[in-house]
C-alpha positions, 0 to 999 in steps of 0.5 A, a space after each residue: 682605271 679611275 676616270 677611264 673606260 676604253 669601252 666607252 671611248 671606242 677602245 682608246 686608252 685615254 678619254 677624248 676631249 668632248 667640247 660642246 654647249 648644246 645637247 639636242 633631244 630626239 623628241 619633245 617627250 625626251 626634252 621635257 623630261 631631260 631624258 639624256 645623260 647630258 642636258 647642257 654643257 654647264 651640267 658637265 661632259 664625258 671629259 669632265 666626268 672622267 676627271 671628276 671620277 678619277 678625283 673621287 677615287 683619289 679623295 674617297 669622298 661622296 662627290 667632287 666638283 671641279 673648278 676653273 682655278 685652285 682659288 675658286 676651289 678655295 672660295 666655293 665652299 665658303 659660298 656653298 656652306 655659309 650664309 649671312 650671319 655666320 661666323 667662320 674660323 680661318 687659320 692665320 697661315 691660310 693661302 693669302 688669296 683666300 684671306 683676301 676673299 674672306 676679308 672682301 666678299 665674305 665680309 660684304 656678304 655679312 659673314 664674320 671671319 676670325 683667324 686663329 693660331 695654326 698651333 691651337 688644336 683642340 683649344 680652337 673650341 675656345 673661339 667658337 661662337 654660337 654662329 660659327 658654322 665652319 673651321 678652314 684649315 691648311 696643313 702645313 700652312 701657306 709660306 710658313 709651313 706650320 702643321 695643324 692637329 687636324 684630328 683634334 680640330 675635327 673633334 672639337 668642331 664636330 662636337 658643335 656640329 661645325 664643318 671643318 674645310 681644308 686646303 689639302 693641296 701640299 700633301 694631296 690625298 695621297 699623303 693625307 687622307 683628309 676625309 678619313 681624318 673627318 674633314 668635311 670639305 677637302 680642296 685641291 689646287 689641281 694646278 699644282 700636283 694634279 696637273 703637274 706640268 704648270 700649263 693648267 689652272 684647275 681645282 677640285 672640291 671634295 665633300 665627305 657625305 652625300 648631304 654635303 655633296 648635294 649642297 656643294 653640287 647645287 651651289 656649283 650648278 647655280 654659280 654656272 661654274 664649268 671647266 674647259 674639257 682641254 683642262 680636264 683632259 690635261 689635268 686627268 693626264 697629269 694625275 696618271 703620273 702624280 704618284 710617281 712624281 711625287 715619290 721622286 720630288 718628296 726625297 729630293 725636297 727633303 734632301 735639299 731642305 737638309 742641305 740648306 739647313 747646314 748652310 751658314 747663310 740659312 738661319 732655319 728651314 721650315 719643312 715639317 718632314 725635318 725631325 727638328 721642325 716644330 710640326 714634325 711630330 703631327 706630320 709623322 703621326 697623320 701624314 704618309 709623305 711630304 710635298 717638295 714645297 718648303 721655305 727657308 729663313 736667311 740669316 739677316 741680309 739686305 734685299 739687295 743681297 737676296 735679289 742678287 741671289 736669286 736673279 742670277 739663278 739658272 735652274 730655279 725660276 721665279 714664279 708663284 706656283 708649284 707642283 710642276 716638274 721645274 724648280 721654283 724660288 720666290 721671296 716672301 714676307 707674311 708678317 704685314 698680314 698675319 693677325 692672330 700670329 706674328 712669325 718671328 722671322 729676323 731675316 728674309 724668307 724664300 719659298 723653294 719648290 724642288 722639281 724634277 731636275 738633278 738634285 746636285 745641279 739644283 745645289 750647285 745653282 743655289 751654291 752659286 746663288 749663296 756666293 752672290 748673296 755673300 758678295 752683295 752683303 
């Protein structure tokens, strides 16, 4: 029932799409006192509030704000909780656009960013400075899927009154309850699993305590951030089926990862749910499930061979997002911009998202792709 009250929607199951900017008041007294449930379009509306209520229920924090994209959900916490002269620690496996934001806008604002090895755990305390105000985490890491010991990072940071922020999009709150583990600010690129249909750009930011939420909400209001009610409606609709989709996509992703691990063309699979993954013990200890997103490192081949493999795929699209019902692939090379650690890839790397297509059909599509790769090598 989260985010849904039929009694408030004339009995209809789903909340209606409410569009609007201006709110009219019945009297001068009411206007001056702002006696209204909604005062202006930038303060929200019933459709957006329904999405916020659902997100609050899933996140379990003190309050949530929604943003027009996942990237803005990642950058808003920096703007809300950091000031000129502060220092922030960011995992070296961070989502690359978030890294770009830190290296451009945060730098221009006088906020220092340092990147840390995702495997540091409690040893992250050795990187704290007197002006360190926050640690940004992402588990598993973007593209390379290193796990992070979030409880150890939280303990070290909170001992120094340092905030812990986390991009929790891969696991969603269903598979990693970030606030329960002490994460102060939890981010979702709702474009992925929340919306689930590759037709919405949206993000959410949840705060663990009322004080943190008040500061987050104030920045959200000051920046004039608002989402379209249609996007709120579509995201809320997607959230209703998220658990069912993940229930199907998790085992399909693991089965595909296992199948790929046995391929001679694959040097290794980067998926924390596999027992031989370096981060498996942390994943098994802290997480209750796995995403359908992972990566593979191929045995050394030319990029022409990789292109021959990928360009002929019929069920896998080549696209930068994930979390929807369709399977996706893309080649990547993070070695050029990682600074704290250098992944030791010897062959090309490919990120893979498993959607809701038939698993055997997906395997056949990749098998044909590997045949093209071998023919081009």
